[in-house]
Structures are given as C-alpha cells and as structure tokens.
C-alpha positions as CSV (number, residue, x, y, z in Angstrom):
1,M,-32.9,-6.2,8.4
2,R,-31.5,-9.5,7.3
3,L,-29.1,-11.5,9.5
4,L,-25.6,-12.5,8.5
5,V,-24.2,-15.5,10.3
6,L,-20.5,-15.1,10.8
7,V,-17.9,-17.8,11.4
8,A,-15.1,-17.6,13.9
9,A,-12.6,-16.6,11.2
10,L,-14.1,-13.2,11.0
11,G,-11.6,-11.6,13.4
12,S,-13.2,-9.6,16.1
13,F,-16.6,-11.4,15.7
14,S,-17.2,-14.9,17.1
15,S,-19.8,-17.4,15.8
16,F,-23.0,-15.6,16.4
17,A,-25.7,-13.9,14.4
18,A,-25.1,-10.2,13.8
19,T,-27.1,-7.7,11.9
20,E,-25.6,-5.6,9.2
21,E,-26.0,-2.6,11.4
22,D,-23.8,-4.4,14.1
23,L,-21.1,-5.1,11.5
24,W,-21.0,-1.6,10.2
25,K,-20.8,-0.2,13.7
26,E,-17.8,-2.4,14.5
27,A,-16.1,-1.4,11.3
28,R,-16.7,2.3,11.9
29,T,-15.3,1.9,15.4
30,S,-12.1,0.5,13.9
31,A,-12.0,3.3,11.4
32,A,-12.4,5.9,14.1
33,A,-9.5,4.4,16.1
34,F,-7.3,4.4,12.9
35,E,-8.1,8.1,12.3
36,K,-7.3,8.9,15.9
37,R,-4.0,7.1,15.7
38,T,-2.8,8.4,12.3
39,G,-4.8,11.5,11.6
40,V,-6.1,10.0,8.4
41,P,-9.8,9.4,7.9
42,M,-10.8,5.9,6.7
43,Q,-14.1,5.4,4.9
44,W,-16.0,2.9,2.7
45,L,-17.2,3.5,-0.8
46,E,-20.9,3.8,-0.6
47,G,-23.5,2.3,-3.0
48,D,-24.8,-1.0,-4.3
49,P,-22.0,-3.7,-3.9
50,A,-23.2,-5.3,-7.1
51,K,-22.5,-2.2,-9.2
52,G,-19.2,-0.8,-10.1
53,Q,-18.8,3.0,-10.2
54,S,-16.2,5.3,-11.8
55,V,-14.1,7.0,-9.2
56,G,-11.7,8.7,-11.6
57,D,-8.6,8.2,-13.8
58,E,-10.2,5.1,-15.6
59,L,-10.6,3.5,-12.1
60,I,-13.8,1.5,-11.4
61,A,-14.6,0.5,-7.8
62,W,-17.2,-1.7,-6.2
63,P,-18.7,-0.7,-2.8
64,P,-18.1,-3.3,-0.1
65,S,-20.9,-5.1,1.8
66,A,-20.9,-5.3,5.6
67,L,-19.6,-8.8,5.4
68,D,-16.7,-7.7,3.1
69,V,-15.7,-5.0,5.5
70,T,-15.9,-7.2,8.7
71,S,-14.0,-10.1,7.2
72,S,-11.2,-8.0,5.6
73,A,-10.9,-4.8,7.6
74,P,-8.8,-6.4,10.4
75,A,-6.2,-7.6,7.9
76,L,-6.1,-4.2,6.2
77,L,-5.6,-2.4,9.5
78,N,-2.9,-4.9,10.4
79,E,-1.1,-4.0,7.1
80,L,-1.2,-0.3,7.9
81,T,0.4,-0.8,11.3
82,I,3.8,-1.1,9.5
83,Y,3.8,2.8,9.5
84,P,4.7,5.0,12.5
85,D,1.7,6.9,13.7
86,A,2.5,10.1,12.0
87,F,3.9,8.7,8.7
88,L,0.7,8.4,6.7
89,K,-0.4,11.9,7.3
90,S,3.1,13.3,6.7
91,S,3.3,11.4,3.4
92,G,0.5,13.5,2.0
93,L,-2.2,10.8,2.5
94,K,-5.5,12.6,3.2
95,R,-8.0,9.7,3.3
96,V,-8.3,6.0,2.7
97,V,-11.3,4.7,0.8
98,I,-12.1,1.0,1.0
99,A,-13.7,-0.8,-1.9
100,R,-14.6,-4.4,-2.4
101,G,-12.7,-4.4,-5.7
102,L,-10.9,-2.1,-8.1
103,E,-10.3,-2.2,-11.8
104,R,-8.1,0.2,-13.8
105,R,-8.5,-0.1,-17.6
106,G,-10.1,-3.5,-17.2
107,T,-7.4,-4.9,-15.0
108,A,-7.8,-5.8,-11.3
109,W,-6.0,-3.3,-9.1
110,G,-5.0,-3.7,-5.4
111,G,-4.8,0.0,-4.7
112,F,-4.5,3.4,-6.3
113,A,-3.4,6.8,-4.9
114,F,-4.2,10.1,-6.6
115,W,-1.2,12.4,-6.7
116,A,-3.0,15.5,-8.0
117,G,-6.4,17.0,-8.7
118,P,-9.4,17.3,-6.4
119,K,-8.8,13.8,-5.0
120,K,-5.1,14.4,-4.3
121,G,-4.0,12.3,-1.4
122,T,-6.8,9.8,-1.6
123,L,-5.9,6.1,-1.5
124,Y,-8.4,3.6,-2.8
125,V,-7.9,0.1,-1.4
126,S,-9.3,-3.2,-2.8
127,L,-10.5,-5.9,-0.3
128,R,-10.9,-8.5,-3.0
129,N,-7.5,-10.0,-2.6
130,L,-5.8,-8.2,0.3
131,A,-2.8,-10.5,0.4
132,R,-1.8,-9.4,-3.1
133,A,-3.0,-5.9,-2.6
134,A,-0.6,-5.3,0.3
135,V,2.4,-4.7,-1.9
136,T,0.2,-2.3,-4.1
137,I,-0.9,-0.4,-1.1
138,H,2.6,0.3,0.1
139,H,3.7,1.1,-3.5
140,E,1.0,3.7,-3.8
141,V,1.7,5.2,-0.3
142,F,5.4,5.7,-1.4
143,H,4.2,7.4,-4.6
144,L,2.7,10.1,-2.3
145,T,5.9,10.7,-0.5
146,Q,7.8,11.2,-3.8
147,H,6.3,14.7,-4.0
148,I,8.0,15.7,-0.7
149,G,10.8,18.0,-1.6
150,A,13.4,16.3,0.6
151,I,12.9,13.0,-1.4
152,E,12.3,14.5,-4.8
153,S,15.6,16.4,-4.6
154,R,17.6,13.2,-4.1
155,R,16.8,11.5,-7.4
156,D,20.5,11.8,-8.4
157,S,21.6,9.7,-5.5
158,W,19.1,7.0,-6.6
159,S,20.3,7.0,-10.2
160,A,23.9,6.7,-8.9
161,C,23.0,3.3,-7.5
162,N,22.4,2.0,-11.1
163,P,25.3,0.3,-12.9
164,P,27.0,1.9,-15.9
165,G,24.8,1.7,-19.0
166,F,21.6,1.1,-17.1
167,V,18.5,2.9,-18.6
168,Y,14.9,2.9,-17.5
169,A,12.3,1.9,-20.1
170,V,11.3,4.4,-22.8
171,D,7.6,5.4,-23.0
172,G,6.7,2.9,-20.4
173,E,7.7,-0.1,-22.5
174,I,10.0,-2.7,-20.9
175,D,12.8,-4.2,-23.1
176,R,12.0,-7.8,-22.4
177,T,15.3,-8.9,-24.1
178,R,17.3,-7.5,-21.2
179,Q,18.0,-9.5,-18.0
180,R,16.5,-7.8,-15.0
181,V,19.3,-6.1,-13.1
182,A,19.3,-3.3,-10.5
183,T,15.6,-3.5,-9.9
184,I,13.5,-5.6,-7.6
185,T,10.8,-6.3,-10.3
186,G,10.5,-5.9,-14.0
187,Y,7.9,-3.2,-13.5
188,A,10.4,-1.2,-11.5
189,R,12.4,-0.8,-14.6
190,T,9.7,1.4,-16.3
191,S,10.9,4.6,-14.5
192,L,12.8,5.9,-11.5
193,V,9.6,6.7,-9.6
194,E,8.2,3.2,-10.1
195,D,11.6,1.7,-9.1
196,Q,11.5,3.6,-5.8
197,A,7.9,2.6,-5.1
198,E,8.5,-1.0,-5.8
199,M,11.7,-1.1,-3.7
200,F,9.8,0.4,-0.7
201,A,6.7,-1.9,-1.2
202,W,8.8,-5.1,-1.2
203,A,11.1,-3.9,1.5
204,V,8.2,-3.5,4.0
205,S,6.2,-6.5,2.7
206,D,8.9,-9.2,2.4
207,G,12.2,-8.4,4.1
208,A,13.6,-11.8,3.5
209,F,13.2,-11.4,-0.3
210,M,14.7,-8.0,-0.2
211,A,17.7,-9.2,1.8
212,Q,18.2,-12.0,-0.7
213,Q,18.1,-9.7,-3.6
214,S,20.4,-7.2,-2.0
215,Q,23.0,-9.9,-1.5
216,Q,22.8,-10.8,-5.2
217,D,22.7,-7.2,-6.7
218,E,24.8,-4.3,-5.5
219,A,22.4,-1.8,-7.0
220,I,19.4,-3.2,-5.1
221,A,21.5,-3.1,-1.9
222,C,22.3,0.5,-2.5
223,K,18.7,1.4,-3.1
224,A,17.5,-0.5,-0.1
225,K,19.7,1.7,2.1
226,L,18.4,4.9,0.4
227,I,14.8,3.7,1.0
228,R,15.5,3.7,4.7
229,T,16.9,7.2,4.4
230,F,13.9,8.5,2.4
231,V,11.2,7.2,4.8
232,K,13.0,8.7,7.8
233,L,12.7,12.1,6.1
234,V,9.0,11.6,6.1
235,D,8.8,10.5,9.7
236,S,11.8,9.9,12.0
237,G,9.8,7.2,13.7
238,F,10.5,4.9,10.7
239,D,13.9,4.1,12.2
240,D,16.2,1.0,12.3
241,A,14.2,-0.5,15.2
242,R,11.1,-0.5,13.1
243,W,12.9,-2.1,10.1
244,E,14.1,-4.8,12.5
245,K,10.5,-5.5,13.5
246,L,9.5,-5.6,9.8
247,A,12.2,-8.1,9.0
248,S,10.6,-10.6,11.3
249,R,6.9,-9.8,10.6
250,K,4.8,-12.3,8.8
251,P,2.4,-11.2,6.1
252,G,-0.9,-10.1,7.6
253,E,0.5,-9.6,11.1
254,S,0.2,-6.3,12.9
255,L,3.4,-4.5,13.9
256,P,3.7,-3.8,17.6
C-alpha cells in the first residue's frame, strides 16, 4: 500500500508518513464518535475517486480519497458542532454521506438533502470547497426540518413578516428588476421554503452579517426571530445561549 506523506496542516495528523489504511481508520473513528453523539451515521461515498457517479435527482458525486477525508473531515465535523446533540436526528436527518465533490445539473453543489423517496433524510456533503459548502449544508439541514408539522403549520407567521405587496418569484424565476428586500439573498426570493432555509443558513454561518441585515430590514429582523423559534421546536437545546455562542464563532471553528 502506497504511503501518503502528510503535512502539519492536516488536523489530527502531524508530519509523518501514514498509510491509507491509517488515514481511513482515523476518519472512521471520527465518524463513529459523531454517530454516538448525534445518533446519525456518517459514511463516505465508495468507489474510484476519479470517477463521478449518479446518486439521484440529477446529482453526480465523486468518492473521496483517504487524503481528502483526512484533510477535510475535521473542518466538516467542526461545522456540524453548531447543532445540539439531538437536533440532527430530530430534524429527520438519517445519514450523512461525504463526497469529494458534487454536481447537480452540471453545477458544483456544496450539499444536497433528499426530502422524499428511498433516500429520504440523506444529506450528501462536498469536501471540495468546505468553506463555501458550509452555508449549503445548513440550508439543506433546515429543508429537512420544514417537514416537521410544528414548523410547516407556521408558514402564515413567516409570510406576515413580508412587507405589503411582497411576492415570491413565479415558477422559480427571480424578477431581477426588483431591489432585494425582505430576504437575506436573491435566491431566498424564489419561494417561502428557500427563504426560510437561507435565513437559517446565514444566521448560523455569519451572525454579524445577519445582525447587520436585521438592522437594515424589518422583515429580515422578523424572520430572524422566527428562525430561533422554529429550531427550538426541533430541539429545545437550540436556545438563546447557543445563539450567543454562534454569534462569536468564527467560520470553521467548533462550537463548545
């Protein structure tokens, strides 16, 4: 078995030669600890890292190499520490599948969650650019929670945050002539469910940006408060104290 020489930047491994078997063993140990803490299995897409494979819904994924996993898994696990221990399982997440890269309809994708069908509750995560993928991962996790009755039944309260005359895009097309108001991103304007997912993703990923936007837009401030209410319905551990920790968290850091 060939040797892979790692540099100090590879997280839990220092500068020494380690076999692929060693690297996979370390990664699987981390995955086992994640499953024990959250109740959600974590696994890696298997196959030739050089070959993409269809995993459903026009989604192509590339299996990671041992080096991909070892260099990126610590950052991924840190990102997932933003959730209380029981949140992910309560959200409907059944497993996390890690890939080196994802493409959907020819476009690079940070993550994708299946809401229905035989893969319902499966979240695919791309390691290719984890910094950008972080927002996507949280966006997809929130999509899973939207099928929880307590959240689904409160759509009217979300719509009430929007200003008079506000409409979401028709048939998924954004009216580019309109100035963005009431939504955190342009994509959030495509529909109510995307608006909610974007609000949550940015709230947990960049609290300073969310605070700035809330000060400038009453609708965003209103929705930011609702997001806190919604996630607490999924897991009471997602409380004000956790939001305070998130506000001071830097991207890539674990949450104590």
